[in-house]
N, C-alpha and C positions, 0 to 999 in steps of 0.2 A: 570191698570194690574201693580203691584209694580214685578221690575227688583230682580232677584236672587242673580245676582252679589252684589244689593248692601246689600240687607237687605238676606245674609244666614240663617237664622234661616225659611226664609219662605220652604227652601227645606228640612231642615230638620223637619217642622211640617207636610211634608206629605210625609214622609218617616218611615216606619215601624222600630221600632229601632232594633225588633229581627235579620231581616236580615242585617241588619248594623255590630251587634255585632259580629254574625257568620261570617261574610266577614272578619269584619276586625282581629278578632282572627287566621284566616284562612290564609289569610296577613302577616299578624306580624308574625306567626309562620313559615312560609314557611322562610319568607324575614331572622329573626331569626337563621331559621336552616342555611342558607343560607353564611349569616354573620361568625354566629362560624365555619362552615369548613374553611370558607377562612381562618379565623385569626388561624385554627389549620395547615392550609396547610403550611399560614408562618412560622410559627415556625418550623413545623417538617417536610418538604418535601424539599430535596435538591433542585430539579428542581425548585422550586417556589423561593428558594433564589436565583437560577440563572440568573431566569426571572426579578429579582429583579435589582440584577449586572447589566442586558444587558441594562435593562431602566435607567441607572444612579444613581440609590439609592443606599446611604449605607448599609452596612449589619445589622447597628443598627436601620433603618426606621422599617422594616418590624417587628422587636418585635413591639418597641412600639406602630405601626400600629396594630398589633395583639392583645394586649395587651386594647387599647382604641375599638376594637370592643368588645371586650368581652364586659367591663364596657357598653359601648351602648350596647349592645344586654341586659344584666344584666335590663339595667334602664330601656327598652320600655318593659320588662317582670314584672317587679317589682312594687307594689303599691307605686308607687313617685310625688312627686307633678309634674304638668304638666309643669312647667318652666323649671326641668331637662328632662324630654319627650323630653323636644323643641329642647332643647342642644343637646341630642341624635341623633335626627332628622337630625338636621345641620350638626352635624360632619358625619354621616350618606351621608349627600348631598354631603358633599364636599370631603370625601372619593370616592365614588362612580365616581364623576365626573371628580376627577382627574386621578383615572383609565381608563376612557375611554380617556379622554385627552393625559396620557400618551400611552396608545399604537395607537391610532390614529398618535400621532407626532412621532412616531417611524417607519409610514408605514404598520404597524398591519392591515392584515383582520378580517372578523366577528368572525372567529374560535377564535380570542385571545380576542377581546374586546365584542364579545357574552354576556358573561357572567357576564360583568360588567353592560351592557344592558340591560339586563333580573331582575338583580337583583334590578339595579333604576328603573324599573317599578312594581317591588314588593314594592319597599319601598315608592312611590308616590301611590301607591294604602292602603299600612299600614296608611300612614300621611291623605291622604287623607280621610278615614274613619275613622280614630281618632280626626280628626278635627269637620268632621259630630257627631259621638260622644260626641263632648265635647260642641255642639251647642244646641242639643236634650234637651227639657223640659223634658221628658219622665222618665219612676223610671228606665227603663233600662240605661241609662244613666245616670239618678243619681248616680247610684250603679257605675260606669266608671268613674264619676268627684270625686266619694269619693275615690273611688281608688287612683287616682291620689294627692289626699289630703296628702297624706302621709301614715305612720301606723296607724296612732290615730283610725279609725274605727278597728281597727282589735279584739281589745278586748271589744268591748264595747257587743258581742254575738246579734246582730243583722247587718244587711246590709242596 
């Protein structure tokens, strides 16, 4: 019996693509909504700016971070090459892990770092399901792979 750890395609072959696609889009939509809201809050809400200052970050950092989050959300939702999505997922992982670490290092309780952990869970679900879609040989997964190659398929008239 082969291990799925060494052959992830075994897991993908035993999983129906439709629930994976639906799960992926639900997790990704919720994750992107949360990241878009945090970007908005970092740019527009003064109490969030104050929280950044209390954590020791300069005020310009929250602007850079917000713009990076919005770019990452666009990359996750757009049909771009898979390597760009990988970079977006990596950036979000660093951002969320850093948020949890910053709150914990300041001695904050779960009410402060809980949202970052919950968003990290959504990130993990989205990433795991996206990777599973990449490994699937089915036609639905093929659509996801074509979407990740870029815009070349958009004008072809067929998916």
